[in-house]
N, C-alpha and C positions, 0 to 999 in steps of 0.2 A: 823355427828351429829345426824341424825335420830335414828340410832341403839342405840346410848348412851342414847338418850331421852326414847326411848321404854325400854331398859334394866333397867334403873333407876326406871321408873313408874312401870314396873311389878315387880321389886325387892320389892319396897315399898308395892305394893299390896299383893305380895306373904308372906310378913312378918306381914301383918295385919296393916300396916301404911297406912290406905286408904286415909286419908286426905293429906298426903304427896305425894301420887302417883298422885293426881290431877294436880298439876302444871306441872310436866314433860310430862304428857300425853296431856294436853291442849296445851302446847308449840308444842309437836309433831304434832297435827293436824294443827297448824299455819305453821310450817317449812315444812310440806309435803302437804301444801294447801288442806287440808281435804281429801287426799287420803284415800280410804276405810280401808286400815289395821289400819291407825291411829284412824279413826273414830270408828271402832270396838273395839279397845283396851280402848278407852274412854268410849264407850257404856257399855262395859263390866265392868269397873270400877264402873260407875254410878248403874249399876244393882246390883253389889254385895255390894255396900256401901249404899244400902236403898233409892235410887233415880231411881226407876223403870220407872217414867215418862220421865225423861231425857234421860234414855236408849231407851225406846220406841221411842221418837222423833227422835233420831239418826237411829234407826233402819228404821223407816219410810222413812227417807231421803235416806239411802242406798237402800231400796227396790226401791224407785222411780228413783234413778240413774241407778240402774241395768236394767232399761228399755231401756236406751240410751247409756250406757257404760258397760264394763265388770267389775263386781264386784266378787271377789273370794267367792265361797260358804263357805269357811272357815270363812270369816267375819261374816257371818250370824250365822254359827255355835256357833262362840265364844259369840256372844251377846244372842242368845237364851239359850245357857248354864248359862250365868249369871243371866238370868231371870228366871231359874229354869223351862224352858220349854224344857224338855229333848227329848221328841219325835221329837219336830221341830229341835233341835240341831242336832239329829242323822240323820234326814232326810237330812240336809245341809252338814253334814259330809259325807254321802253316796254319795251326788252329787259331793262333793270335790273329793272323791275317783274315781268316774266314769270319771270326767274331768281330772284325773291324776295331781292334784294340788301338786306342789313340797312341800309345808307346811306340807303335810300329813306324812312326815317322822318324824316329832316332835309329832306325835299323842300320842304315848305311854309315853311321858315325860312332856307334856305341862299340867300345874296344873289347868289351866282353865277348862280342862275336867275330873278333879277328880270325880266331881259328877256323871259322866257317866260310870265310871270304872267297875261298877258291872252289867251293862246293857248288856245282851246277844248281842245286836247289835252293842255295842262298842267293845265288845270282838271278834266279828266276823270280824269287820274291822280291828283291830289290827292283827288279824290272817291272814287276806288276805294280809296285808302289810309286813307279816313275821317279825313283830317286837315284842320283848318280852315285856310283861306287866309288868311294874316297879312300885314298890309300893314306893311312895315318902313321905317324911315326911308330916304331916298334916300342912295345913296352920295355922299360928300363928295369933290368934284373939286378938284385943285389946279391 
């Protein structure tokens, strides 16, 4: 069920239906008992839908949790990218690469990272992963 909620929420977000994305991503955090990937997805949605304060609150919660439990660096990269803090997002992606996080295989296609594609550091990461840089269609805005 978690995967379905995540894919529905992200599909809505990617097609510009930001209000519709909220319910499945909130439900995802409930079903997953606030596990970091679910919280990061919701925080990213808040960031891109004009609610940066809510995104910052969730980011602070994850940073605090990371002091006592493992939180994937990719979670932080996703949130920082949504907040348009590209240097911070790239720092966390580089940490995810160094930690050999499995989600890095999606780096070349995750639309959350579209704002970073022109960055030399992003291109270097994709190159290190030996992944092709793929030009995806632009996000549909409503």
